[in-house]
C-alpha positions in Angstrom: -14.4 23.3 -22.1 -17.5 21.3 -20.8 -21.1 23.3 -19.9 -20.9 23.8 -15.6 -24.2 20.7 -15.5 -22.5 18.8 -18.7 -22.0 15.8 -15.5 -25.5 15.9 -13.9 -27.3 15.8 -16.9 -25.3 13.9 -20.3 -23.4 10.7 -20.0 -20.0 11.6 -20.5 -16.8 9.2 -22.0 -13.6 10.6 -21.4 -11.2 9.0 -23.4 -7.1 9.3 -21.9 -4.0 8.9 -23.5 -0.8 7.8 -21.8 0.9 11.1 -21.2 4.0 11.0 -23.6 2.5 9.8 -26.7 0.1 12.9 -24.9 2.7 15.3 -25.0 3.8 14.2 -28.8 0.8 14.7 -29.9 -0.3 17.7 -28.4 2.7 19.0 -29.6 1.8 18.9 -33.6 -1.3 19.9 -32.9 -0.3 23.1 -30.9 2.4 23.2 -33.6 0.5 22.9 -37.1 -3.3 22.7 -36.4 -3.5 25.7 -33.6 -0.4 27.2 -35.0 -0.1 28.2 -31.3 3.6 26.7 -30.4 6.4 28.2 -32.4 9.4 25.7 -30.6 10.8 23.0 -30.7 9.7 19.9 -29.5 12.4 20.3 -26.2 10.9 23.6 -25.2 7.5 22.3 -25.5 8.0 19.6 -23.5 9.5 21.4 -20.8 6.3 23.5 -20.7 4.5 20.1 -20.2 6.7 19.0 -17.2 6.1 22.2 -15.7 2.1 22.5 -16.5 2.8 26.2 -17.3 2.1 27.9 -20.7 0.1 25.7 -22.9 -3.8 26.1 -23.7 -5.3 23.4 -22.4 -3.9 23.0 -18.7 -3.0 20.2 -17.2 -2.7 16.8 -18.3 -2.7 16.0 -14.2 -5.7 17.5 -13.2 -7.9 16.9 -16.3 -6.9 13.3 -15.8 -7.5 12.9 -11.8 -10.4 15.0 -11.6 -11.9 12.3 -14.8 -10.5 9.4 -12.8 -12.8 10.5 -9.5 -15.8 10.8 -11.8 -15.0 6.9 -13.3 -17.1 5.5 -10.7 -20.3 7.6 -11.2 -23.0 6.0 -13.9 -22.9 8.5 -16.5 -19.1 9.0 -16.5 -17.0 6.3 -19.3 -13.0 6.4 -18.5 -11.7 4.7 -21.5 -7.5 4.2 -22.7 -6.9 5.3 -26.8 -4.3 2.4 -26.1 -7.0 -0.3 -25.8 -9.2 1.7 -28.8 -6.0 0.9 -30.5 -5.7 -2.6 -28.8 -9.0 -3.7 -29.3 -11.6 -1.3 -30.9 -14.8 -3.6 -31.4 -14.2 -4.2 -27.6 -14.4 -0.9 -26.3 -16.8 -0.1 -29.0 -19.2 -3.0 -27.3 -18.0 -1.1 -24.1 -19.5 1.8 -25.2 -22.7 0.4 -26.4 -23.3 -0.4 -23.0 -22.4 2.4 -21.6 -25.1 4.2 -23.8 -27.6 1.3 -24.0 -27.6 1.5 -27.5 -27.3 -2.6 -28.6 -25.5 -3.6 -32.0 -25.6 -6.0 -33.6 -21.9 -8.7 -34.2 -22.4 -7.3 -37.4 -22.7 -3.8 -36.6 -19.9 -3.7 -34.2 -17.8 -5.5 -37.1 -19.4 -2.3 -39.7 -18.3 0.3 -37.4 -15.2 -1.2 -36.8 -14.3 -1.0 -39.9 -15.3 2.9 -39.4 -13.7 4.3 -36.8 -9.8 2.8 -38.0 -8.0 5.5 -37.7 -7.1 5.7 -41.0 -10.8 6.4 -42.1 -11.3 8.7 -39.6 -8.3 10.7 -40.9 -10.0 10.4 -44.5 -13.3 11.6 -42.8 -13.4 15.3 -43.6 -15.6 15.8 -41.0 -13.3 14.9 -38.3 -10.4 15.9 -40.2 -11.6 20.1 -41.1 -10.5 19.0 -44.8 -6.8 18.0 -44.2 -5.9 20.2 -41.3 -4.0 17.6 -40.3 -6.2 17.5 -36.7 -5.4 13.7 -36.9 -1.8 12.9 -37.5 -0.8 9.7 -37.1 -2.8 7.8 -34.4 0.1 5.6 -32.7 0.8 3.8 -29.8 4.2 4.9 -28.9 5.6 7.5 -30.9 6.7 8.8 -28.2 9.9 6.9 -28.9 10.6 9.0 -31.9 10.8 12.0 -29.5 12.4 11.0 -26.0 15.7 10.8 -25.6 16.6 8.3 -23.1 17.4 10.6 -20.5 14.0 12.4 -20.4 12.3 9.3 -20.8 13.8 7.8 -17.6 13.0 11.5 -16.1 9.1 11.2 -17.2 9.0 7.7 -16.0 9.7 9.0 -12.4 7.6 12.4 -12.6 5.2 9.9 -14.0 5.2 7.2 -10.8 5.1 10.5 -8.3 2.4 12.1 -10.2 0.0 8.9 -10.1 0.9 7.6 -6.2 -1.9 6.7 -4.2 -4.6 7.5 -7.8 -4.7 3.8 -8.9 -4.4 5.5 -12.3 -2.0 2.6 -14.4 -0.9 4.6 -17.0 -1.4 2.6 -20.3 1.7 2.5 -23.6 5.0 3.0 -21.2 
């Protein structure tokens, strides 16, 4: 979706989310926002796990490709879970990455404006009530995954992450 030369010309911030919450979020995005999926969550979960039939492709390919680039001067890799835990700290990291100094007061003001609830009210982000932004919670996957599926996914996640150095947040 990015121009082919984006990595040569731009600074890129890659935001990753733990895969279980990403699956739930993606399900709601496909069901309510794009209306590209008509089934129920277990069916979507299977498609997600099989890495087939999903509009944006494989979570794993996307994550691993970005992870390999994280050491470049123009690529910043951050976790959604870190933003939820310490938004001001992540804002400071991004400011350093972009070489845009902000005062403590500016970081605090920006932190307030960029909370999930404030972003959800922002019509330029949430497309006039389109439900593009839904909950923005860490761990909502627990409301969708039964114990057996969660344990199967834990093994799948461990297998997919083996040898990558990636530590999945929020699992």
